[in-house]
N, C-alpha and C positions, 0 to 999 in steps of 0.2 A: 778618139778625140786628139785633136793636135794643139800643141801649145807652142806654137811657131814664136811667139812674143810674150814677154811676161806682162804686158799691158791689158792683153785681152779680156774680157769679163768671162768669167767660167761658171754658168749656173745660177739660180736663181738669187742665191744668196747673196752676191755681189750688189744689189740694190740694199738688202737689209744693214749691212754693216755700217755704211754711211749714215742711214738713218737713225740707227741704234746710237751711234758714237753721236750725231747732232742732238738727241735728246737727251743723252746724259750731259752732254756741255749746257743745255739750257737748263735742266734741273739743278745742276751744281750753280747755275751763275743764279737763278731764283732763291735757292737756297742760303746765297752769300748774305742776304739781308732779308730772308723770310718773305721775298715778293712783293715786300713795301717799298714807297718811296724812301730812299735811303737818308735823305734829310730829316724825314720822320721819324726815323728809327734812330738815328743819332740823338736827337732831342728826346726822344723817349729814355734813353740810357743816360743822358745828361740829367735828366729828372731824378731816374732811380739813384744816381750817383750822388744827386744833392739831397736827395729826403734820408738816405743811409746816414750821409753825413752828418746833417742836422739832429737825427735822432741817436746816432754815437755820443754825442754830449750828453743827453739825457738817459743815455742806458745806465743801469745798475751793475748788471751783474757782467763778469769776463766772458761767460759763453754768449750772452747777448752781443755784446761789444764785437766777438768774433764772429759770429754770425753776419753782423753790419759791415765789418772789414770784407768780410767771404763775397759778400752782394756786390760791394764798391770794387772789388779784385775781379769779380766775373761782368760787372758791366763795363768795368775799363776795358778788361781784356775783348770783351765782345765789339766796343767800339774800336779798338785799334784793328782788329780783324776785318770790321768792316770797312774803315778807313784804308786799311792794306789792300783789300780785294779792289774797291773803287779805283784806286790811285793803278793798281795792275791792269784794272781794264780800260782806263782813261788814257794810261802812260805807259803802254807795252815796253817802250825802251828803259824805263826804270829797272824792270825785272830783268833785262838782259845786261845788266852789270855796264850801263854806259854811262854812268854819272861823271861829270866832271872831276867828281872827288874819288873816283875808282871805289866806290861803295856799293854795294848789292844792297839797297834799299830794302827790299823784301827780305833777304835774309836778316838783315838787322831787326826789322821789325819781327819777325818770329822769334829771333831769339830774344827780344825784350819780353815778349809773350811768356815763352819759357821761363825766364828768370822772375817775372813776377808771379808766377805759378811758385815757383821754387820759395819766395818769399814769403807767400802766405802760408805754406807748410811749416817753414822754419817759425814763423809767428804762433800757429798753432802748437808747437812744440815747446816753445817757451810759456805759454798759457796754461799748458797742461801740466807743468811742473810745478 
Protein backbone atom coordinates (compact mmCIF):
# COMPACT_ATOMS: atom_id res chain seq x y z
CA UNK A 1 0.00 0.00 0.00
CA UNK A 2 1.38 3.38 -0.98
CA UNK A 3 0.88 6.63 0.94
CA UNK A 4 1.74 9.07 -1.81
CA UNK A 5 -0.36 11.87 -0.36
CA UNK A 6 -1.41 12.43 3.24
CA UNK A 7 -4.98 13.27 2.22
CA UNK A 8 -5.89 9.86 0.75
CA UNK A 9 -8.41 7.73 2.65
CA UNK A 10 -6.85 4.56 4.00
CA UNK A 11 -9.14 1.74 4.99
CA UNK A 12 -12.79 1.46 5.95
CA UNK A 13 -12.29 3.46 9.15
CA UNK A 14 -11.87 6.72 7.27
CA UNK A 15 -15.66 7.16 7.15
CA UNK A 16 -16.35 6.12 10.73
CA UNK A 17 -14.29 8.83 12.45
CA UNK A 18 -16.19 11.81 10.93
CA UNK A 19 -19.53 10.13 11.61
CA UNK A 20 -18.56 9.40 15.21
CA UNK A 21 -17.34 12.95 15.72
CA UNK A 22 -20.58 14.33 14.26
CA UNK A 23 -22.66 12.10 16.53
CA UNK A 24 -20.70 13.18 19.60
CA UNK A 25 -21.05 16.86 18.75
CA UNK A 26 -24.78 16.46 18.17
CA UNK A 27 -25.17 14.66 21.50
CA UNK A 28 -23.23 17.41 23.31
CA UNK A 29 -25.43 20.05 21.72
CA UNK A 30 -28.61 18.24 22.74
CA UNK A 31 -27.31 17.67 26.26
CA UNK A 32 -26.55 21.39 26.64
CA UNK A 33 -30.23 22.00 27.29
CA UNK A 34 -31.71 18.54 27.72
CA UNK A 35 -33.05 18.48 24.17
CA UNK A 36 -35.82 20.89 25.08
CA UNK A 37 -36.60 24.35 23.87
CA UNK A 38 -34.03 26.56 25.64
CA UNK A 39 -36.62 29.25 26.36
CA UNK A 40 -38.81 26.67 28.10
CA UNK A 41 -35.78 25.40 30.05
CA UNK A 42 -34.87 28.95 31.14
CA UNK A 43 -38.44 29.54 32.35
CA UNK A 44 -38.34 26.29 34.34
CA UNK A 45 -35.14 27.40 36.05
CA UNK A 46 -36.63 30.84 36.76
CA UNK A 47 -39.68 29.21 38.38
CA UNK A 48 -37.42 26.97 40.44
CA UNK A 49 -35.43 29.95 41.68
CA UNK A 50 -38.55 31.97 42.49
CA UNK A 51 -40.09 29.01 44.37
CA UNK A 52 -36.92 28.44 46.43
CA UNK A 53 -36.66 32.14 47.24
CA UNK A 54 -40.24 32.29 48.48
CA UNK A 55 -39.82 29.11 50.53
CA UNK A 56 -36.63 30.50 52.07
CA UNK A 57 -38.54 33.22 53.92
CA UNK A 58 -40.84 30.65 55.52
CA UNK A 59 -38.10 28.15 56.33
CA UNK A 60 -37.32 27.64 60.02
CA UNK A 61 -34.15 25.56 60.05
CA UNK A 62 -30.68 26.39 58.84
CA UNK A 63 -30.51 23.00 57.13
CA UNK A 64 -33.66 23.70 55.11
CA UNK A 65 -32.41 27.18 54.24
CA UNK A 66 -29.09 25.76 53.10
CA UNK A 67 -30.90 23.26 50.86
CA UNK A 68 -32.96 26.09 49.36
CA UNK A 69 -29.83 28.18 48.79
CA UNK A 70 -28.17 25.19 47.16
CA UNK A 71 -31.20 24.67 44.91
CA UNK A 72 -31.03 28.32 43.88
CA UNK A 73 -27.32 28.12 43.10
CA UNK A 74 -27.87 24.94 41.09
CA UNK A 75 -30.69 26.53 39.10
CA UNK A 76 -28.73 29.75 38.55
CA UNK A 77 -25.63 27.82 37.51
CA UNK A 78 -27.68 25.76 35.08
CA UNK A 79 -29.33 28.87 33.71
CA UNK A 80 -26.00 30.63 33.21
CA UNK A 81 -24.50 27.54 31.59
CA UNK A 82 -27.48 27.24 29.25
CA UNK A 83 -27.20 30.91 28.31
CA UNK A 84 -23.46 30.52 27.82
CA UNK A 85 -23.91 27.53 25.51
CA UNK A 86 -26.63 29.29 23.51
CA UNK A 87 -24.49 32.39 23.13
CA UNK A 88 -21.50 30.31 22.04
CA UNK A 89 -23.67 28.58 19.45
CA UNK A 90 -25.43 31.70 18.18
CA UNK A 91 -22.42 34.01 18.34
CA UNK A 92 -19.27 31.96 17.76
CA UNK A 93 -17.08 35.07 17.50
CA UNK A 94 -17.68 35.71 21.22
CA UNK A 95 -15.77 32.59 22.17
CA UNK A 96 -12.91 33.63 19.93
CA UNK A 97 -12.11 36.61 22.12
CA UNK A 98 -13.07 39.19 19.52
CA UNK A 99 -15.16 41.47 21.68
CA UNK A 100 -14.60 45.19 21.45
CA UNK A 101 -13.66 45.10 25.13
CA UNK A 102 -10.97 42.45 24.63
CA UNK A 103 -12.89 40.24 27.03
CA UNK A 104 -13.38 36.51 26.63
CA UNK A 105 -17.04 36.28 27.62
CA UNK A 106 -17.11 32.50 27.78
CA UNK A 107 -14.12 32.39 30.09
CA UNK A 108 -15.71 35.07 32.28
CA UNK A 109 -18.98 33.15 32.52
CA UNK A 110 -17.12 29.92 33.33
CA UNK A 111 -15.19 31.70 36.09
CA UNK A 112 -18.44 33.14 37.48
CA UNK A 113 -19.90 29.66 37.72
CA UNK A 114 -16.82 28.44 39.61
CA UNK A 115 -17.01 31.44 41.95
CA UNK A 116 -20.69 30.78 42.60
CA UNK A 117 -19.90 27.19 43.63
CA UNK A 118 -17.11 28.41 45.93
CA UNK A 119 -19.52 30.89 47.51
CA UNK A 120 -21.97 28.10 48.28
CA UNK A 121 -19.23 25.96 49.86
CA UNK A 122 -18.18 28.90 52.05
CA UNK A 123 -21.78 29.48 53.05
CA UNK A 124 -22.10 25.83 54.03
CA UNK A 125 -19.00 26.15 56.23
CA UNK A 126 -20.45 29.19 58.02
CA UNK A 127 -23.75 27.45 58.67
CA UNK A 128 -22.05 24.26 59.93
CA UNK A 129 -20.07 26.18 62.60
